[in-house]
C-alpha positions as protocol buffer text, in pm:
chain_id: "A"
residue {
  index: 1
  type: MET
  ca { x: -3246 y: 3403 z: -6520 }
}
residue {
  index: 2
  type: SER
  ca { x: -3083 y: 3409 z: -6176 }
}
residue {
  index: 3
  type: TYR
  ca { x: -3256 y: 3091 z: -6055 }
}
residue {
  index: 4
  type: TRP
  ca { x: -3258 y: 2733 z: -6184 }
}
residue {
  index: 5
  type: LYS
  ca { x: -3561 y: 2522 z: -6265 }
}
residue {
  index: 6
  type: HIS
  ca { x: -3604 y: 2167 z: -6384 }
}
residue {
  index: 7
  type: GLU
  ca { x: -3755 y: 2138 z: -6732 }
}
residue {
  index: 8
  type: SER
  ca { x: -4073 y: 1982 z: -6586 }
}
residue {
  index: 9
  type: ALA
  ca { x: -4127 y: 2271 z: -6340 }
}
residue {
  index: 10
  type: ILE
  ca { x: -4359 y: 2564 z: -6415 }
}
residue {
  index: 11
  type: VAL
  ca { x: -4267 y: 2915 z: -6305 }
}
residue {
  index: 12
  type: ASP
  ca { x: -4546 y: 3148 z: -6417 }
}
residue {
  index: 13
  type: GLU
  ca { x: -4460 y: 3485 z: -6566 }
}
residue {
  index: 14
  type: GLY
  ca { x: -4458 y: 3749 z: -6293 }
}
residue {
  index: 15
  type: ALA
  ca { x: -4323 y: 3524 z: -6019 }
}
residue {
  index: 16
  type: GLN
  ca { x: -4017 y: 3669 z: -5844 }
}
residue {
  index: 17
  type: LEU
  ca { x: -3740 y: 3422 z: -5760 }
}
residue {
  index: 18
  type: GLY
  ca { x: -3412 y: 3520 z: -5597 }
}
residue {
  index: 19
  type: GLU
  ca { x: -3055 y: 3444 z: -5697 }
}
residue {
  index: 20
  type: GLY
  ca { x: -2958 y: 3078 z: -5671 }
}
residue {
  index: 21
  type: THR
  ca { x: -3306 y: 2945 z: -5598 }
}
residue {
  index: 22
  type: LYS
  ca { x: -3376 y: 2595 z: -5735 }
}
residue {
  index: 23
  type: VAL
  ca { x: -3715 y: 2467 z: -5848 }
}
residue {
  index: 24
  type: TRP
  ca { x: -3723 y: 2090 z: -5885 }
}
residue {
  index: 25
  type: HIS
  ca { x: -3934 y: 1837 z: -6080 }
}
residue {
  index: 26
  type: PHE
  ca { x: -4304 y: 1909 z: -6135 }
}
residue {
  index: 27
  type: ALA
  ca { x: -4310 y: 2213 z: -5904 }
}
residue {
  index: 28
  type: HIS
  ca { x: -4542 y: 2505 z: -5986 }
}
residue {
  index: 29
  type: VAL
  ca { x: -4479 y: 2866 z: -5882 }
}
residue {
  index: 30
  type: SER
  ca { x: -4775 y: 3102 z: -5934 }
}
residue {
  index: 31
  type: PRO
  ca { x: -4734 y: 3446 z: -6094 }
}
residue {
  index: 32
  type: GLY
  ca { x: -4769 y: 3651 z: -5774 }
}
residue {
  index: 33
  type: ALA
  ca { x: -4525 y: 3447 z: -5563 }
}
residue {
  index: 34
  type: ARG
  ca { x: -4222 y: 3621 z: -5410 }
}
residue {
  index: 35
  type: ILE
  ca { x: -3935 y: 3384 z: -5334 }
}
residue {
  index: 36
  type: GLY
  ca { x: -3600 y: 3491 z: -5191 }
}
residue {
  index: 37
  type: ALA
  ca { x: -3244 y: 3391 z: -5274 }
}
residue {
  index: 38
  type: GLY
  ca { x: -3096 y: 3047 z: -5219 }
}
residue {
  index: 39
  type: CYS
  ca { x: -3429 y: 2868 z: -5174 }
}
residue {
  index: 40
  type: ALA
  ca { x: -3506 y: 2508 z: -5276 }
}
residue {
  index: 41
  type: LEU
  ca { x: -3851 y: 2395 z: -5386 }
}
residue {
  index: 42
  type: GLY
  ca { x: -3868 y: 2015 z: -5401 }
}
residue {
  index: 43
  type: GLN
  ca { x: -4052 y: 1781 z: -5631 }
}
residue {
  index: 44
  type: GLY
  ca { x: -4426 y: 1846 z: -5659 }
}
residue {
  index: 45
  type: VAL
  ca { x: -4419 y: 2172 z: -5460 }
}
residue {
  index: 46
  type: TYR
  ca { x: -4690 y: 2431 z: -5529 }
}
residue {
  index: 47
  type: VAL
  ca { x: -4648 y: 2799 z: -5436 }
}
residue {
  index: 48
  type: GLY
  ca { x: -4957 y: 3023 z: -5453 }
}
residue {
  index: 49
  type: ASN
  ca { x: -4994 y: 3386 z: -5564 }
}
residue {
  index: 50
  type: ASP
  ca { x: -5016 y: 3557 z: -5226 }
}
residue {
  index: 51
  type: VAL
  ca { x: -4711 y: 3382 z: -5083 }
}
residue {
  index: 52
  type: SER
  ca { x: -4378 y: 3522 z: -4967 }
}
residue {
  index: 53
  type: LEU
  ca { x: -4068 y: 3314 z: -4895 }
}
residue {
  index: 54
  type: GLY
  ca { x: -3755 y: 3469 z: -4745 }
}
residue {
  index: 55
  type: ASP
  ca { x: -3399 y: 3366 z: -4826 }
}
residue {
  index: 56
  type: ASN
  ca { x: -3266 y: 3012 z: -4780 }
}
residue {
  index: 57
  type: VAL
  ca { x: -3611 y: 2853 z: -4737 }
}
residue {
  index: 58
  type: ARG
  ca { x: -3632 y: 2476 z: -4793 }
}
residue {
  index: 59
  type: VAL
  ca { x: -3967 y: 2338 z: -4906 }
}
residue {
  index: 60
  type: GLN
  ca { x: -3941 y: 1961 z: -4937 }
}
residue {
  index: 61
  type: ASN
  ca { x: -4133 y: 1733 z: -5176 }
}
residue {
  index: 62
  type: ASN
  ca { x: -4513 y: 1744 z: -5205 }
}
residue {
  index: 63
  type: VAL
  ca { x: -4579 y: 2063 z: -5006 }
}
residue {
  index: 64
  type: SER
  ca { x: -4838 y: 2321 z: -5114 }
}
residue {
  index: 65
  type: VAL
  ca { x: -4775 y: 2671 z: -4985 }
}
residue {
  index: 66
  type: TYR
  ca { x: -5118 y: 2829 z: -5030 }
}
residue {
  index: 67
  type: ASP
  ca { x: -5220 y: 3195 z: -5047 }
}
residue {
  index: 68
  type: ALA
  ca { x: -5183 y: 3401 z: -4727 }
}
residue {
  index: 69
  type: VAL
  ca { x: -4870 y: 3213 z: -4609 }
}
residue {
  index: 70
  type: THR
  ca { x: -4541 y: 3391 z: -4532 }
}
residue {
  index: 71
  type: LEU
  ca { x: -4221 y: 3201 z: -4458 }
}
residue {
  index: 72
  type: GLU
  ca { x: -3932 y: 3410 z: -4327 }
}
residue {
  index: 73
  type: ASP
  ca { x: -3561 y: 3336 z: -4387 }
}
residue {
  index: 74
  type: ASP
  ca { x: -3421 y: 2988 z: -4315 }
}
residue {
  index: 75
  type: VAL
  ca { x: -3758 y: 2812 z: -4270 }
}
residue {
  index: 76
  type: PHE
  ca { x: -3763 y: 2435 z: -4331 }
}
residue {
  index: 77
  type: CYS
  ca { x: -4084 y: 2267 z: -4451 }
}
residue {
  index: 78
  type: GLY
  ca { x: -4058 y: 1887 z: -4425 }
}
residue {
  index: 79
  type: PRO
  ca { x: -4194 y: 1647 z: -4687 }
}
residue {
  index: 80
  type: SER
  ca { x: -4572 y: 1642 z: -4730 }
}
residue {
  index: 81
  type: MET
  ca { x: -4642 y: 1893 z: -4452 }
}
residue {
  index: 82
  type: VAL
  ca { x: -4965 y: 2090 z: -4496 }
}
residue {
  index: 83
  type: PHE
  ca { x: -5071 y: 2454 z: -4481 }
}
residue {
  index: 84
  type: THR
  ca { x: -5437 y: 2555 z: -4482 }
}
residue {
  index: 85
  type: ASN
  ca { x: -5579 y: 2899 z: -4555 }
}
residue {
  index: 86
  type: VAL
  ca { x: -5953 y: 2862 z: -4486 }
}
residue {
  index: 87
  type: TYR
  ca { x: -6063 y: 2760 z: -4138 }
}
residue {
  index: 88
  type: ASN
  ca { x: -6397 y: 2601 z: -4232 }
}
residue {
  index: 89
  type: PRO
  ca { x: -6387 y: 2503 z: -4602 }
}
residue {
  index: 90
  type: ARG
  ca { x: -6690 y: 2377 z: -4793 }
}
residue {
  index: 91
  type: ALA
  ca { x: -6685 y: 2291 z: -5162 }
}
residue {
  index: 92
  type: ALA
  ca { x: -7016 y: 2470 z: -5221 }
}
residue {
  index: 93
  type: VAL
  ca { x: -6922 y: 2788 z: -5027 }
}
residue {
  index: 94
  type: VAL
  ca { x: -6670 y: 3036 z: -5169 }
}
residue {
  index: 95
  type: ARG
  ca { x: -6449 y: 3163 z: -4886 }
}
residue {
  index: 96
  type: LYS
  ca { x: -6150 y: 3316 z: -5070 }
}
residue {
  index: 97
  type: HIS
  ca { x: -6223 y: 3645 z: -4892 }
}
residue {
  index: 98
  type: GLU
  ca { x: -6188 y: 3464 z: -4556 }
}
residue {
  index: 99
  type: TYR
  ca { x: -5827 y: 3346 z: -4589 }
}
residue {
  index: 100
  type: ARG
  ca { x: -5647 y: 3359 z: -4254 }
}
residue {
  index: 101
  type: ARG
  ca { x: -5283 y: 3466 z: -4272 }
}
residue {
  index: 102
  type: THR
  ca { x: -5013 y: 3230 z: -4147 }
}
residue {
  index: 103
  type: LEU
  ca { x: -4665 y: 3350 z: -4053 }
}
residue {
  index: 104
  type: VAL
  ca { x: -4368 y: 3120 z: -4001 }
}
residue {
  index: 105
  type: LYS
  ca { x: -4080 y: 3315 z: -3849 }
}
residue {
  index: 106
  type: GLN
  ca { x: -3708 y: 3288 z: -3911 }
}
residue {
  index: 107
  type: GLY
  ca { x: -3540 y: 2952 z: -3869 }
}
residue {
  index: 108
  type: ALA
  ca { x: -3850 y: 2750 z: -3780 }
}
residue {
  index: 109
  type: THR
  ca { x: -3875 y: 2382 z: -3876 }
}
residue {
  index: 110
  type: LEU
  ca { x: -4205 y: 2223 z: -3978 }
}
residue {
  index: 111
  type: GLY
  ca { x: -4164 y: 1845 z: -3966 }
}
residue {
  index: 112
  type: ALA
  ca { x: -4278 y: 1590 z: -4221 }
}
residue {
  index: 113
  type: ASN
  ca { x: -4656 y: 1546 z: -4246 }
}
residue {
  index: 114
  type: CYS
  ca { x: -4735 y: 1813 z: -3987 }
}
residue {
  index: 115
  type: THR
  ca { x: -5037 y: 2039 z: -4043 }
}
residue {
  index: 116
  type: ILE
  ca { x: -5041 y: 2413 z: -3978 }
}
residue {
  index: 117
  type: VAL
  ca { x: -5400 y: 2531 z: -3939 }
}
residue {
  index: 118
  type: CYS
  ca { x: -5441 y: 2879 z: -4089 }
}
residue {
  index: 119
  type: GLY
  ca { x: -5423 y: 3197 z: -3887 }
}
residue {
  index: 120
  type: VAL
  ca { x: -5131 y: 3107 z: -3660 }
}
residue {
  index: 121
  type: THR
  ca { x: -4780 y: 3239 z: -3610 }
}
residue {
  index: 122
  type: ILE
  ca { x: -4493 y: 2996 z: -3566 }
}
residue {
  index: 123
  type: GLY
  ca { x: -4216 y: 3159 z: -3362 }
}
residue {
  index: 124
  type: ARG
  ca { x: -3848 y: 3200 z: -3446 }
}
residue {
  index: 125
  type: TYR
  ca { x: -3654 y: 2871 z: -3445 }
}
residue {
  index: 126
  type: ALA
  ca { x: -3957 y: 2676 z: -3325 }
}
residue {
  index: 127
  type: PHE
  ca { x: -3956 y: 2307 z: -3409 }
}
residue {
  index: 128
  type: VAL
  ca { x: -4282 y: 2134 z: -3503 }
}
residue {
  index: 129
  type: GLY
  ca { x: -4244 y: 1755 z: -3492 }
}
residue {
  index: 130
  type: ALA
  ca { x: -4350 y: 1516 z: -3766 }
}
residue {
  index: 131
  type: GLY
  ca { x: -4726 y: 1462 z: -3783 }
}
residue {
  index: 132
  type: ALA
  ca { x: -4815 y: 1737 z: -3533 }
}
residue {
  index: 133
  type: VAL
  ca { x: -5127 y: 1951 z: -3586 }
}
residue {
  index: 134
  type: VAL
  ca { x: -5071 y: 2315 z: -3491 }
}
residue {
  index: 135
  type: GLN
  ca { x: -5392 y: 2508 z: -3412 }
}
residue {
  index: 136
  type: LYS
  ca { x: -5250 y: 2791 z: -3198 }
}
residue {
  index: 137
  type: ASP
  ca { x: -4956 y: 3030 z: -3207 }
}
residue {
  index: 138
  type: VAL
  ca { x: -4618 y: 2873 z: -3127 }
}
residue {
  index: 139
  type: GLN
  ca { x: -4353 y: 3050 z: -2918 }
}
residue {
  index: 140
  type: ASP
  ca { x: -3994 y: 3113 z: -3026 }
}
residue {
  index: 141
  type: PHE
  ca { x: -3772 y: 2804 z: -2975 }
}
residue {
  index: 142
  type: ALA
  ca { x: -4069 y: 2583 z: -2874 }
}
residue {
  index: 143
  type: LEU
  ca { x: -4062 y: 2208 z: -2947 }
}
residue {
  index: 144
  type: MET
  ca { x: -4416 y: 2107 z: -3046 }
}
residue {
  index: 145
  type: VAL
  ca { x: -4551 y: 1753 z: -3093 }
}
residue {
  index: 146
  type: GLY
  ca { x: -4883 y: 1571 z: -3102 }
}
residue {
  index: 147
  type: VAL
  ca { x: -5243 y: 1619 z: -3207 }
}
residue {
  index: 148
  type: PRO
  ca { x: -5325 y: 1884 z: -3114 }
}
residue {
  index: 149
  type: ALA
  ca { x: -4967 y: 2009 z: -3087 }
}
residue {
  index: 150
  type: ARG
  ca { x: -4837 y: 2087 z: -2740 }
}
residue {
  index: 151
  type: ARG
  ca { x: -4502 y: 2215 z: -2619 }
}
residue {
  index: 152
  type: ILE
  ca { x: -4279 y: 1947 z: -2469 }
}
residue {
  index: 153
  type: GLY
  ca { x: -3954 y: 2142 z: -2455 }
}
residue {
  index: 154
  type: TRP
  ca { x: -3731 y: 2394 z: -2624 }
}
residue {
  index: 155
  type: MET
  ca { x: -3490 y: 2382 z: -2921 }
}
residue {
  index: 156
  type: SER
  ca { x: -3178 y: 2584 z: -2996 }
}
residue {
  index: 157
  type: ARG
  ca { x: -3118 y: 2778 z: -3317 }
}
residue {
  index: 158
  type: HIS
  ca { x: -2901 y: 2483 z: -3422 }
}
residue {
  index: 159
  type: GLY
  ca { x: -3186 y: 2235 z: -3376 }
}
residue {
  index: 160
  type: GLU
  ca { x: -3064 y: 2075 z: -3054 }
}
residue {
  index: 161
  type: ARG
  ca { x: -3303 y: 2005 z: -2766 }
}
residue {
  index: 162
  type: LEU
  ca { x: -3219 y: 2231 z: -2474 }
}
residue {
  index: 163
  type: GLN
  ca { x: -3169 y: 2095 z: -2123 }
}
residue {
  index: 164
  type: PHE
  ca { x: -3226 y: 2365 z: -1862 }
}
residue {
  index: 165
  type: VAL
  ca { x: -3047 y: 2370 z: -1527 }
}
residue {
  index: 166
  type: ASP
  ca { x: -3139 y: 2649 z: -1286 }
}
residue {
  index: 167
  type: GLY
  ca { x: -3330 y: 2825 z: -1565 }
}
residue {
  index: 168
  type: GLN
  ca { x: -3044 y: 2830 z: -1819 }
}
residue {
  index: 169
  type: ALA
  ca { x: -2925 y: 2609 z: -2104 }
}
residue {
  index: 170
  type: ARG
  ca { x: -2630 y: 2611 z: -2342 }
}
residue {
  index: 171
  type: CYS
  ca { x: -2637 y: 2469 z: -2695 }
}
residue {
  index: 172
  type: ALA
  ca { x: -2340 y: 2232 z: -2721 }
}
residue {
  index: 173
  type: ALA
  ca { x: -2312 y: 2290 z: -3098 }
}
residue {
  index: 174
  type: THR
  ca { x: -2300 y: 2671 z: -3098 }
}
residue {
  index: 175
  type: GLY
  ca { x: -2240 y: 2791 z: -2743 }
}
residue {
  index: 176
  type: ASP
  ca { x: -2568 y: 2987 z: -2748 }
}
residue {
  index: 177
  type: VAL
  ca { x: -2699 y: 3053 z: -2397 }
}
residue {
  index: 178
  type: TYR
  ca { x: -3076 y: 3043 z: -2332 }
}
residue {
  index: 179
  type: ALA
  ca { x: -3287 y: 3131 z: -2030 }
}
residue {
  index: 180
  type: LEU
  ca { x: -3642 y: 3053 z: -1927 }
}
residue {
  index: 181
  type: GLN
  ca { x: -3846 y: 3356 z: -1827 }
}
residue {
  index: 182
  type: GLY
  ca { x: -4196 y: 3254 z: -1730 }
}
residue {
  index: 183
  type: GLU
  ca { x: -4335 y: 3061 z: -2027 }
}
residue {
  index: 184
  type: GLN
  ca { x: -4076 y: 3196 z: -2270 }
}
residue {
  index: 185
  type: CYS
  ca { x: -3735 y: 3081 z: -2387 }
}
residue {
  index: 186
  type: LEU
  ca { x: -3495 y: 3369 z: -2453 }
}
residue {
  index: 187
  type: LEU
  ca { x: -3161 y: 3372 z: -2633 }
}
residue {
  index: 188
  type: LEU
  ca { x: -2924 y: 3550 z: -2393 }
}
residue {
  index: 189
  type: GLN
  ca { x: -2592 y: 3504 z: -2566 }
}
residue {
  index: 190
  type: GLN
  ca { x: -2533 y: 3410 z: -2928 }
}
residue {
  index: 191
  type: GLY
  ca { x: -2246 y: 3181 z: -3025 }
}
residue {
  index: 192
  type: SER
  ca { x: -2168 y: 3075 z: -3381 }
}
residue {
  index: 193
  type: LEU
  ca { x: -2424 y: 2907 z: -3605 }
}
């Protein structure tokens, strides 16, 4: 076994877990799940069958990653954040054939207690603040807060808020250089992460 799991965790036969992944107390990984290398699944995490996690993904305590969710490399899911997979659930109506796919791109952060409504794409290195409710696609590097979530700024790959002067910003931690082009934030020059 190339991964580690706590004795209270359940990893169903058929689940694929990468080298060095850790599955903590009372977590449950379903048989169809595909989880990359170096991931950490916190206490009480649930991972569904039709779920794919890239490498180095961090899923903090009490998060359920339901079917039709894909998390690319280096995604951070804060404690008790929520994914949905049916837009209009009813207990008496079976809608498993209506799951809407959710994609969280490389390096994005989903803050504690935020909710990601199904069917959206969260852009690369976007940062969703604690408690926000995301109902629409999120751009790369966007800083999103509120209910419903709205963009209030931009974040660097390192997780630093960017301050733009004459349409450009530099991340003090990495030296990355960013530019605003219309309603987009672009990485012009990559430093060290």
